[in-house]
Backbone as a printed PyTorch tensor [residue, N CA C, xyz], in Angstrom:
tensor([[[-45.6220, 108.6640,  17.8110],
         [-45.0470, 109.8280,  17.1890],
         [-45.9050, 111.0820,  17.6350]],

        [[-45.1140, 112.0630,  17.9920],
         [-45.8640, 113.1940,  18.5700],
         [-46.0430, 114.2510,  17.3450]],

        [[-46.9350, 115.3050,  17.5730],
         [-47.0150, 116.2020,  16.5150],
         [-45.7810, 117.0390,  16.1180]],

        [[-45.0630, 117.1430,  17.1710],
         [-43.6420, 117.9960,  16.9000],
         [-42.7230, 117.1930,  16.1000]],

        [[-42.8180, 115.8370,  16.0420],
         [-41.8280, 115.0890,  15.4100],
         [-42.1730, 114.5790,  14.0370]],

        [[-43.3570, 115.1150,  13.5000],
         [-43.8280, 114.7410,  12.2320],
         [-42.7560, 115.2760,  11.1650]],

        [[-42.3580, 114.5540,  10.0440],
         [-41.2460, 114.7970,   9.3810],
         [-41.4850, 115.8690,   8.1240]],

        [[-42.4250, 116.7270,   8.3000],
         [-42.6190, 117.7230,   7.2270],
         [-43.1440, 118.9770,   7.8020]],

        [[-42.9810, 120.0070,   6.9050],
         [-43.4020, 121.4450,   7.3100],
         [-44.7640, 121.7470,   6.5340]],

        [[-45.6850, 122.2820,   7.3090],
         [-46.9630, 122.6750,   6.7610],
         [-46.9140, 124.2200,   6.4950]],

        [[-47.2400, 124.5760,   5.3910],
         [-47.2670, 126.0730,   5.0570],
         [-48.3490, 126.7210,   5.8280]],

        [[-47.8650, 127.7330,   6.7320],
         [-48.7640, 128.5380,   7.5500],
         [-50.1270, 129.0360,   6.7400]],

        [[-51.2410, 128.7740,   7.4240],
         [-52.3590, 129.2000,   6.8230],
         [-53.0310, 128.2540,   5.7520]],

        [[-52.3040, 127.2220,   5.5540],
         [-52.8700, 126.2270,   4.4720],
         [-53.8550, 125.3000,   4.9710]],

        [[-53.9270, 125.2540,   6.4330],
         [-54.9410, 124.4290,   7.0900],
         [-54.3220, 122.9970,   7.1000]],

        [[-55.2770, 121.9510,   7.3480],
         [-54.8630, 120.5900,   7.3440],
         [-54.2190, 120.4440,   8.8690]],

        [[-53.0920, 119.8080,   8.8610],
         [-52.4900, 119.4380,  10.1710],
         [-51.4770, 120.5600,  10.5280]],

        [[-51.4410, 121.1830,  11.6400],
         [-50.5780, 122.3390,  12.0850],
         [-49.4610, 121.6770,  12.8170]],

        [[-48.3310, 121.4490,  12.1070],
         [-47.1760, 120.7740,  12.7800],
         [-46.6100, 121.6710,  13.8780]],

        [[-46.4990, 122.9820,  13.6070],
         [-45.8590, 123.8230,  14.5940],
         [-46.6400, 123.8370,  16.0490]],

        [[-47.9140, 123.8850,  15.9330],
         [-48.8190, 123.8570,  17.1330],
         [-49.2460, 122.5440,  17.6530]],

        [[-49.0320, 121.5620,  16.7410],
         [-49.4970, 120.2290,  17.1370],
         [-51.0270, 119.9810,  17.3080]],

        [[-51.7640, 120.8360,  16.5190],
         [-53.2290, 120.5800,  16.7310],
         [-53.9550, 120.6280,  15.2050]],

        [[-55.0430, 120.0190,  15.1160],
         [-55.7010, 119.9970,  13.8900],
         [-56.3120, 121.2850,  13.5420]],

        [[-56.2960, 121.7710,  12.2610],
         [-56.9060, 123.0090,  11.8950],
         [-58.0190, 122.6990,  10.8270]],

        [[-59.0400, 123.7120,  10.7770],
         [-59.9790, 123.4810,   9.6850],
         [-59.4080, 124.0050,   8.3770]],

        [[-59.9090, 123.4610,   7.3370],
         [-59.3330, 124.0150,   6.0330],
         [-59.0240, 122.9060,   5.1370]],

        [[-58.1940, 123.1430,   4.0620],
         [-57.8400, 122.1360,   3.0920],
         [-56.8250, 121.0940,   3.8340]],

        [[-56.8330, 120.0030,   3.3070],
         [-56.0280, 118.9580,   3.8910],
         [-54.5880, 119.0920,   3.4120]],

        [[-53.7110, 118.4840,   4.3070],
         [-52.2630, 118.5790,   4.0770],
         [-51.9470, 118.0940,   2.5670]],

        [[-51.2320, 118.9720,   1.8760],
         [-50.9340, 118.4960,   0.5120],
         [-49.6470, 117.6230,   0.5120]],

        [[-49.6420, 116.6800,  -0.2150],
         [-48.3640, 115.6280,  -0.2610],
         [-47.6200, 115.8430,  -1.5960]],

        [[-47.7920, 116.9070,  -2.3060],
         [-47.1020, 117.3610,  -3.4470],
         [-47.4590, 116.2360,  -4.5580]],

        [[-46.4450, 116.1210,  -5.5480],
         [-46.8130, 115.3240,  -6.6930],
         [-45.9220, 114.1260,  -6.7590]],

        [[-46.5400, 113.0280,  -7.1170],
         [-45.8780, 111.6320,  -7.2830],
         [-46.3050, 110.9870,  -8.4750]],

        [[-45.3790, 110.2590,  -9.0490],
         [-45.8380, 109.2540, -10.0800],
         [-45.2110, 107.8930,  -9.7140]],

        [[-45.8030, 106.7640, -10.1470],
         [-45.3950, 105.4430,  -9.7730],
         [-44.8970, 104.7010, -10.9110]],

        [[-43.8020, 103.9900, -10.6940],
         [-43.2270, 102.9870, -11.8030],
         [-43.0580, 101.6840, -11.0160]],

        [[-43.8060, 100.7480, -11.3160],
         [-43.5680,  99.3870, -10.6300],
         [-43.7890,  99.4940,  -9.0560]],

        [[-44.9190, 100.2550,  -8.7860],
         [-45.3100, 100.5360,  -7.4000],
         [-44.2740, 101.1390,  -6.5430]],

        [[-43.3400, 101.8810,  -7.1180],
         [-42.3430, 102.6200,  -6.3850],
         [-42.4150, 104.1060,  -6.7420]],

        [[-42.4540, 105.0110,  -5.7760],
         [-42.4260, 106.3460,  -6.1320],
         [-41.2380, 106.8500,  -6.9770]],

        [[-41.4390, 107.6330,  -7.9490],
         [-40.3520, 108.2010,  -8.7690],
         [-40.3210, 109.6750,  -8.9000]],

        [[-39.4330, 110.1290,  -9.5500],
         [-39.3990, 111.7310,  -9.7240],
         [-39.0960, 112.3880,  -8.4860]],

        [[-39.9420, 113.4080,  -8.1160],
         [-39.5700, 114.1120,  -6.8740],
         [-40.2170, 113.3610,  -5.6640]],

        [[-40.6370, 112.1710,  -5.8680],
         [-41.2420, 111.4140,  -4.7030],
         [-40.2270, 110.8920,  -3.8880]],

        [[-38.9600, 110.6800,  -4.4410],
         [-37.8100, 110.1660,  -3.5700],
         [-37.2100, 111.3210,  -2.6340]],

        [[-37.2930, 110.9900,  -1.4480],
         [-36.9730, 112.0790,  -0.4360],
         [-35.5700, 111.8890,   0.1510]],

        [[-34.8960, 112.9460,   0.3700],
         [-33.5450, 112.8750,   0.8230],
         [-33.6600, 113.4960,   2.3560]],

        [[-32.4870, 113.4070,   3.0670],
         [-32.5720, 113.9200,   4.3890],
         [-32.8000, 115.4250,   4.3980]],

        [[-32.5170, 116.1330,   3.3480],
         [-32.6090, 117.6120,   3.3850],
         [-34.0520, 117.9570,   2.8070]],

        [[-34.6490, 117.1330,   2.2570],
         [-36.0090, 117.4620,   1.7430],
         [-37.1050, 117.5900,   2.8300]],

        [[-37.9710, 118.4360,   2.5810],
         [-39.1890, 118.6290,   3.5900],
         [-40.4420, 118.0490,   2.9650]],

        [[-40.3100, 117.4700,   1.7030],
         [-41.4280, 117.0060,   0.9500],
         [-41.7970, 115.5510,   1.4200]],

        [[-42.9390, 115.2620,   1.9070],
         [-43.1920, 113.9820,   2.3340],
         [-43.5490, 113.1000,   1.0910]],

        [[-43.1630, 111.8910,   1.1450],
         [-43.4110, 110.9000,   0.0760],
         [-43.7440, 109.5720,   0.6800]],

        [[-44.5280, 108.9090,  -0.1680],
         [-44.7840, 107.4660,   0.3510],
         [-43.5410, 106.6550,   0.5150]],

        [[-43.3930, 105.7710,   1.5820],
         [-42.3510, 105.1290,   1.8000],
         [-42.7560, 103.6150,   1.6990]],

        [[-42.0420, 102.7920,   1.0430],
         [-42.3220, 101.3160,   0.9570],
         [-42.9140, 101.0930,  -0.3730]],

        [[-43.5220,  99.8890,  -0.4530],
         [-44.1470,  99.3680,  -1.6250],
         [-45.6320,  99.4280,  -1.6320]],

        [[-46.3920,  99.7930,  -2.6460],
         [-47.7350,  99.9080,  -2.7070],
         [-48.2810,  98.5570,  -2.6240]],

        [[-49.1560,  98.2610,  -1.5720],
         [-49.6260,  96.9790,  -1.1920],
         [-51.0540,  96.7930,  -1.5210]],

        [[-51.7970,  97.8430,  -1.1690],
         [-53.3190,  97.8350,  -1.4750],
         [-53.7640,  99.1250,  -2.0480]],

        [[-54.6390,  99.0880,  -2.9620],
         [-55.2040, 100.2180,  -3.6130],
         [-56.8290, 100.0670,  -3.5220]],

        [[-57.6050, 100.9010,  -2.9250],
         [-58.9240, 100.7870,  -2.6830],
         [-59.5870, 102.0340,  -3.0720]],

        [[-60.8830, 101.8420,  -3.4070],
         [-61.8090, 102.9730,  -3.4940],
         [-62.7850, 103.1280,  -2.3340]],

        [[-62.8430, 104.3770,  -1.7920],
         [-63.7360, 104.5670,  -0.6570],
         [-65.0080, 104.8950,  -1.2960]],

        [[-66.0350, 104.0050,  -0.8050],
         [-67.3580, 104.1750,  -1.4650],
         [-68.4600, 104.6570,  -0.4290]],

        [[-69.5920, 105.0110,  -0.9120],
         [-70.5650, 105.6750,  -0.1640],
         [-70.9460, 104.6150,   1.0350]],

        [[-70.9610, 103.3440,   0.9150],
         [-71.2900, 102.4060,   1.8710],
         [-70.1480, 102.3020,   3.0750]],

        [[-69.0620, 102.8000,   2.7500],
         [-67.9180, 102.9260,   3.7890],
         [-67.9460, 104.1610,   4.6310]],

        [[-68.7960, 105.1520,   4.3570],
         [-68.7710, 106.4630,   4.9790],
         [-69.5610, 106.5080,   6.2960]],

        [[-69.1870, 107.5690,   7.0910],
         [-70.2540, 107.7950,   8.2570],
         [-71.1930, 108.7980,   7.8020]],

        [[-72.0040, 109.3210,   8.7620],
         [-72.9010, 110.3120,   8.4580],
         [-72.5680, 111.6170,   7.7530]],

        [[-71.3590, 111.8990,   7.9010],
         [-70.8260, 113.2380,   7.3730],
         [-70.1320, 113.0250,   5.9480]],

        [[-69.9700, 111.8750,   5.5500],
         [-69.4020, 111.5060,   4.2630],
         [-67.8750, 111.2430,   4.4420]],

        [[-67.3940, 111.0310,   5.4670],
         [-66.0110, 110.7660,   5.7550],
         [-65.9810, 109.2670,   5.9100]],

        [[-64.6800, 108.6760,   5.6980],
         [-64.3860, 107.2690,   5.9430],
         [-63.9390, 107.2200,   7.2850]],

        [[-64.5700, 106.3020,   8.1560],
         [-64.1030, 106.1930,   9.6110],
         [-62.6950, 105.5820,   9.6990]],

        [[-62.1530, 105.9870,  10.7410],
         [-60.6780, 105.4500,  11.0740],
         [-60.6380, 103.9120,  11.2100]],

        [[-61.6750, 103.2940,  11.6110],
         [-61.8000, 101.9050,  11.7570],
         [-61.6360, 101.1960,  10.3580]],

        [[-62.2880, 101.8020,   9.4530],
         [-62.2250, 101.2490,   8.0400],
         [-60.7000, 101.3450,   7.4810]],

        [[-60.0340, 102.3630,   7.8590],
         [-58.7430, 102.5650,   7.4100],
         [-57.7720, 101.4970,   8.0720]],

        [[-57.9300, 101.3730,   9.3830],
         [-57.1210, 100.4900,  10.3110],
         [-57.3970,  99.0010,   9.7640]],

        [[-58.5030,  98.7450,   9.4080],
         [-58.8750,  97.2800,   8.9880],
         [-58.1000,  97.0520,   7.6950]],

        [[-58.1090,  97.8940,   6.6940],
         [-57.2980,  97.7910,   5.4790],
         [-55.8580,  97.8620,   5.7860]],

        [[-55.3570,  98.6970,   6.6640],
         [-53.9840,  98.8180,   7.0850],
         [-53.4530,  97.4260,   7.5690]],

        [[-54.3130,  96.8000,   8.3730],
         [-54.0030,  95.4440,   8.8870],
         [-53.9010,  94.4240,   7.8240]],

        [[-54.9280,  94.4540,   6.8420],
         [-54.7150,  93.5180,   5.7930],
         [-53.4650,  93.6910,   4.9920]],

        [[-53.0370,  95.0070,   4.8180],
         [-51.8050,  95.1950,   3.9470],
         [-50.6820,  94.7440,   4.7450]],

        [[-50.5650,  94.9130,   6.2350],
         [-49.5100,  94.4890,   6.9580],
         [-49.4100,  92.8290,   6.9330]],

        [[-50.6360,  92.2710,   6.9070],
         [-50.6600,  90.8420,   6.9110],
         [-50.1620,  90.2950,   5.6360]],

        [[-50.4710,  91.0320,   4.4760],
         [-49.9230,  90.5820,   3.1890],
         [-48.3700,  90.7210,   3.0020]],

        [[-48.0160,  91.8630,   3.5110],
         [-46.5190,  92.1040,   3.4740],
         [-45.7640,  91.0550,   4.4000]],

        [[-46.2840,  90.7800,   5.5440],
         [-45.7030,  89.8020,   6.5980],
         [-45.8870,  88.4260,   6.1950]],

        [[-46.8850,  88.0110,   5.4920],
         [-47.1690,  86.6790,   4.9550],
         [-46.1640,  86.4150,   3.9320]],

        [[-45.7050,  87.3240,   3.1410],
         [-44.7070,  87.0010,   2.1400],
         [-43.4910,  86.6840,   2.8570]],

        [[-43.1070,  87.3480,   3.8700],
         [-41.8050,  87.1770,   4.6090],
         [-41.8670,  85.8790,   5.2870]],

        [[-42.9820,  85.6200,   6.0330],
         [-43.0830,  84.4900,   6.8790],
         [-43.4400,  83.1530,   6.0710]],

        [[-43.6680,  83.2560,   4.7330],
         [-44.1560,  82.1410,   3.9220],
         [-45.3840,  81.5860,   4.5200]],

        [[-46.3400,  82.3060,   4.9670],
         [-47.5660,  81.6390,   5.4290],
         [-48.3170,  82.6280,   6.3120]],

        [[-49.1940,  82.0510,   7.2490],
         [-50.1670,  82.7440,   8.0930],
         [-49.2430,  83.5550,   9.0800]],

        [[-49.8790,  84.8260,   9.3730],
         [-49.3990,  85.7170,  10.3160],
         [-50.5880,  86.3320,  11.1460]],

        [[-50.2960,  86.8880,  12.1460],
         [-51.4630,  87.4810,  12.9510],
         [-50.8230,  88.8030,  13.6080]],

        [[-51.6370,  89.7750,  13.8470],
         [-51.4200,  91.0330,  14.4810],
         [-51.4090,  90.9750,  15.8770]],

        [[-50.2380,  91.2730,  16.5430],
         [-50.1780,  91.3570,  17.9880],
         [-50.1620,  92.7550,  18.5620]],

        [[-49.6590,  93.7260,  17.6690],
         [-49.6210,  95.1740,  18.2380],
         [-49.7250,  96.1050,  17.0690]],

        [[-50.3490,  97.2580,  17.3330],
         [-50.3120,  98.4250,  16.4990],
         [-49.8550,  99.5450,  17.2380]],

        [[-48.7140, 100.1530,  16.7470],
         [-48.1210, 101.2850,  17.5480],
         [-48.8240, 102.5680,  17.2490]],

        [[-48.5870, 103.5900,  17.9200],
         [-49.4720, 104.8380,  17.7730],
         [-49.6930, 105.2600,  16.3340]],

        [[-50.9310, 106.0260,  16.2550],
         [-51.3420, 106.3260,  14.9150],
         [-52.1380, 107.6560,  15.1090]],

        [[-51.6590, 108.5910,  14.1960],
         [-52.2680, 109.9370,  14.1960],
         [-52.9480, 110.0910,  12.7110]],

        [[-54.1740, 110.6020,  12.7340],
         [-54.9500, 110.8500,  11.5080],
         [-54.6610, 112.2380,  11.0540]],

        [[-54.2070, 112.5890,   9.9620],
         [-53.6980, 113.8220,   9.5960],
         [-54.8640, 114.6040,   8.7900]],

        [[-55.5050, 113.8890,   7.8830],
         [-56.6720, 114.4910,   7.1350],
         [-57.6190, 113.4310,   6.9120]],

        [[-58.8850, 114.0030,   6.6620],
         [-60.1090, 113.0930,   6.3880],
         [-59.9010, 112.4140,   5.0680]],

        [[-60.4640, 111.1380,   4.9010],
         [-60.7580, 110.5440,   3.5420],
         [-62.1820, 110.6790,   3.2170]],

        [[-62.4250, 111.1480,   2.0480],
         [-63.7320, 111.4100,   1.6020],
         [-64.3490, 110.2670,   0.6720]],

        [[-65.6060, 110.1070,   0.5730],
         [-66.2140, 109.2290,  -0.4080],
         [-65.5810, 109.4420,  -1.7540]],

        [[-65.2480, 108.4730,  -2.5330],
         [-64.7400, 108.6720,  -3.8290],
         [-63.1840, 108.7100,  -3.9120]],

        [[-62.4910, 108.9560,  -2.7490],
         [-61.0860, 108.9840,  -2.7960],
         [-60.5170, 107.6600,  -3.1190]],

        [[-59.3420, 107.6720,  -3.8150],
         [-58.5250, 106.4550,  -3.9090],
         [-57.5520, 106.3020,  -2.8690]],

        [[-57.5540, 105.3110,  -2.0940],
         [-56.7550, 105.0600,  -1.0070],
         [-55.7090, 104.1060,  -1.2400]],

        [[-54.4560, 104.5000,  -1.1060],
         [-53.1650, 103.8250,  -1.4130],
         [-52.5430, 103.4160,  -0.1170]],

        [[-52.2780, 102.1150,   0.1170],
         [-51.6390, 101.6800,   1.2790],
         [-50.3160, 101.1950,   1.0820]],

        [[-49.2580, 101.7550,   1.6280],
         [-47.8480, 101.3130,   1.3960],
         [-47.2560, 100.5330,   2.6580]],

        [[-46.5390,  99.5430,   2.4450],
         [-45.8940,  98.8720,   3.5160],
         [-44.4000,  98.7690,   3.3080]],

        [[-43.7370,  98.7630,   4.4510],
         [-42.2580,  98.7090,   4.4300],
         [-41.7050,  97.9100,   5.5400]],

        [[-40.9490,  96.8470,   5.2900],
         [-40.4100,  96.0560,   6.4730],
         [-39.3850,  96.8780,   7.2200]],

        [[-39.4500,  96.8190,   8.5490],
         [-38.6600,  97.5040,   9.4970],
         [-37.8010,  96.5860,  10.1890]],

        [[-38.3050,  95.4190,  10.6970],
         [-37.4450,  94.5160,  11.5660],
         [-38.0220,  93.2090,  11.5720]],

        [[-37.1230,  92.1020,  11.5120],
         [-37.5750,  90.7360,  11.5570],
         [-36.9750,  90.1450,  12.9310]],

        [[-37.7710,  89.6040,  13.7400],
         [-37.1920,  88.8790,  14.8740],
         [-37.4070,  87.3920,  14.7640]],

        [[-37.2210,  86.6150,  15.7950],
         [-37.2590,  85.1930,  15.7230],
         [-38.7200,  84.7520,  15.1840]],

        [[-39.7110,  85.3270,  15.6660],
         [-41.1060,  84.8690,  15.1800],
         [-41.8430,  86.2300,  14.8230]],

        [[-41.4450,  87.2930,  15.0410],
         [-42.1370,  88.6540,  14.8350],
         [-41.5520,  89.3690,  13.5850]],

        [[-42.4780,  90.0840,  13.0040],
         [-42.1270,  90.9240,  11.7090],
         [-42.8420,  92.2540,  12.1510]],

        [[-41.9920,  93.4190,  12.0210],
         [-42.4570,  94.7360,  12.1340],
         [-42.5630,  95.3560,  10.7480]],

        [[-43.7230,  95.9430,  10.4790],
         [-44.0150,  96.5460,   9.1970],
         [-44.4690,  97.9230,   9.3410]],

        [[-43.8800,  98.9530,   8.7400],
         [-44.5080, 100.1800,   8.7540],
         [-45.4430, 100.3530,   7.6320]],

        [[-46.7660, 100.9840,   7.9820],
         [-47.9530, 101.1130,   7.0390],
         [-48.1790, 102.4500,   6.9440]],

        [[-48.2740, 102.9830,   5.7170],
         [-48.7250, 104.3320,   5.4590],
         [-49.9040, 104.3370,   4.5310]],

        [[-50.7920, 105.2300,   4.8690],
         [-51.9990, 105.4970,   3.9370],
         [-51.9460, 106.7540,   3.3730]],

        [[-52.0200, 106.8410,   1.9800],
         [-52.0610, 108.0680,   1.2300],
         [-53.3360, 108.0440,   0.3680]],

        [[-54.0690, 109.2960,   0.2440],
         [-55.1800, 109.1610,  -0.6100],
         [-55.3350, 110.2750,  -1.6720]],

        [[-56.1700, 109.9830,  -2.6580],
         [-56.2100, 111.0060,  -3.7680],
         [-57.7050, 111.2980,  -3.7810]],

        [[-58.0660, 112.6320,  -3.3780],
         [-59.5530, 112.8870,  -3.3680],
         [-60.1370, 112.8130,  -4.6890]],

        [[-61.3970, 112.6250,  -4.8680],
         [-62.1430, 112.2230,  -5.9820],
         [-62.0820, 113.3710,  -7.1100]],

        [[-61.9730, 114.7170,  -6.7100],
         [-62.0050, 115.7580,  -7.6470],
         [-60.6960, 116.4920,  -7.6800]],

        [[-59.6450, 115.7280,  -7.4620],
         [-58.2890, 116.4750,  -7.3000],
         [-58.0050, 116.9820,  -8.7640]],

        [[-57.3630, 118.0490,  -8.7860],
         [-57.0160, 118.7070, -10.1160],
         [-55.8470, 117.9680, -10.7740]],

        [[-54.9680, 117.6150,  -9.9150],
         [-53.7930, 116.7930, -10.4230],
         [-53.8810, 115.3680, -10.0060]],

        [[-54.1760, 114.5010, -10.9540],
         [-54.5140, 113.0810, -10.5910],
         [-53.3250, 112.3820,  -9.9190]],

        [[-52.0760, 112.9300,  -9.9820],
         [-50.9160, 112.3430,  -9.2640],
         [-50.7240, 112.8870,  -7.8660]],

        [[-51.4500, 113.7960,  -7.3650],
         [-51.2120, 114.3760,  -6.0880],
         [-51.9080, 113.5270,  -5.0280]],

        [[-51.0770, 113.1200,  -4.0910],
         [-51.5590, 112.3960,  -2.7730],
         [-51.5510, 113.1140,  -1.7040]],

        [[-52.4070, 112.6940,  -0.7250],
         [-52.4660, 113.2840,   0.5080],
         [-52.0630, 112.2620,   1.6840]],

        [[-51.1490, 112.4980,   2.5420],
         [-50.8830, 111.5250,   3.5880],
         [-51.9450, 111.5970,   4.5920]],

        [[-52.6090, 110.4030,   4.9680],
         [-53.7430, 110.3120,   5.8890],
         [-53.1110, 109.8270,   7.2230]],

        [[-52.4120, 108.7090,   7.4210],
         [-51.9050, 108.2160,   8.5880],
         [-50.7870, 107.2260,   8.4070]],

        [[-50.2270, 106.8620,   9.4880],
         [-49.1640, 105.7970,   9.4320],
         [-49.1080, 105.1500,  10.7720]],

        [[-48.6300, 103.9060,  10.8380],
         [-48.5080, 103.0310,  12.0130],
         [-47.5400, 101.9460,  11.7400]],

        [[-46.9830, 101.3990,  12.9020],
         [-46.0560, 100.2380,  12.7890],
         [-46.9790,  98.9920,  13.3560]],

        [[-47.0260,  98.0410,  12.5800],
         [-47.7450,  96.8710,  12.8250],
         [-46.7510,  95.7420,  13.2720]],

        [[-47.0990,  95.0520,  14.3940],
         [-46.2040,  93.9480,  14.8060],
         [-46.9730,  92.6570,  14.5310]],

        [[-46.3700,  91.8300,  13.5870],
         [-46.9920,  90.6340,  13.2340],
         [-46.1720,  89.4600,  13.8140]],

        [[-46.7840,  88.3810,  13.9990],
         [-46.0390,  87.0600,  14.3660],
         [-46.4900,  86.0290,  13.3290]],

        [[-45.4880,  85.0480,  13.0670],
         [-45.6980,  84.0210,  12.2030],
         [-46.4270,  82.9530,  12.9650]],

        [[-47.4760,  82.3410,  12.3030],
         [-48.3510,  81.3110,  12.8190],
         [-48.2080,  80.0290,  12.1820]],

        [[-48.3370,  78.8160,  12.9100],
         [-48.5010,  77.6570,  12.1360],
         [-49.8090,  77.3070,  11.8740]],

        [[-50.1410,  76.0910,  11.2620],
         [-51.5420,  75.7380,  10.9650],
         [-52.5380,  75.6250,  12.1120]],

        [[-51.7600,  75.3710,  13.2280],
         [-52.6920,  75.0880,  14.4400],
         [-52.8320,  76.5170,  15.3240]],

        [[-52.3710,  77.5180,  14.6130],
         [-52.6320,  78.8350,  15.3910],
         [-51.4620,  79.1640,  16.4300]],

        [[-50.4920,  78.4390,  16.3560],
         [-49.3550,  78.6560,  17.4690],
         [-48.2760,  79.3710,  16.7470]],

        [[-47.5180,  80.2990,  17.5900],
         [-46.3590,  81.1210,  17.1050],
         [-45.4020,  80.1190,  16.6330]],

        [[-44.7580,  80.5330,  15.4520],
         [-43.6160,  79.7070,  14.8240],
         [-42.5500,  80.7140,  14.5130]],

        [[-41.3980,  80.1330,  14.1510],
         [-40.2550,  80.9880,  13.7960],
         [-40.4130,  81.4540,  12.3420]],

        [[-39.8190,  82.6160,  12.0530],
         [-39.8390,  83.1530,  10.7090],
         [-38.8310,  82.3740,   9.9510]],

        [[-39.1060,  81.7630,   8.8280],
         [-37.9370,  80.9950,   8.2320],
         [-36.8150,  81.9170,   7.6210]],

        [[-35.6010,  81.3170,   7.5990],
         [-34.5000,  81.9570,   7.0610],
         [-34.5320,  82.1220,   5.5990]],

        [[-33.7720,  82.8440,   5.0340],
         [-33.7650,  83.0370,   3.4540],
         [-34.9250,  83.7920,   2.9980]],

        [[-35.3930,  84.6720,   3.7690],
         [-36.7760,  85.5040,   3.5050],
         [-36.6500,  85.6830,   1.9850]]])
């Protein structure tokens, strides 16, 4: 995904990710507006239509984590590798439900980081099934965070997204078919 194809509009001068110029800016992070959750699904104004410019989490809430001091780098930010590791776990959980067993990651498609995750942030990882092949499962994974001192506890910030390609594995570590009747 290129910067020009990101599905939202950033208010000029708001900082965060500058969609129009395609480069990162200093300042406050991209605001993801307000969401509430009922049964792990966004409700209220979180449901996005084709004409909305408001980003919303897509898929099912799969993991919810707290970013702690031991997870940070020297500057108090959470490293990208920490996020990718947890995104991989979420993709594996989602694919494992579909495959009825063990899966392995074979590819992670392009990933852009839109804003930093700070110590104390609550990190929400959403997964959504995109495609099932004979032995492969494609899962979209999105990361949204709530900073520790956010005025509105329901406000989330989109951090990143990627498509994970998983394959079903047997007990011997060999690729197997995804069962029918998912």
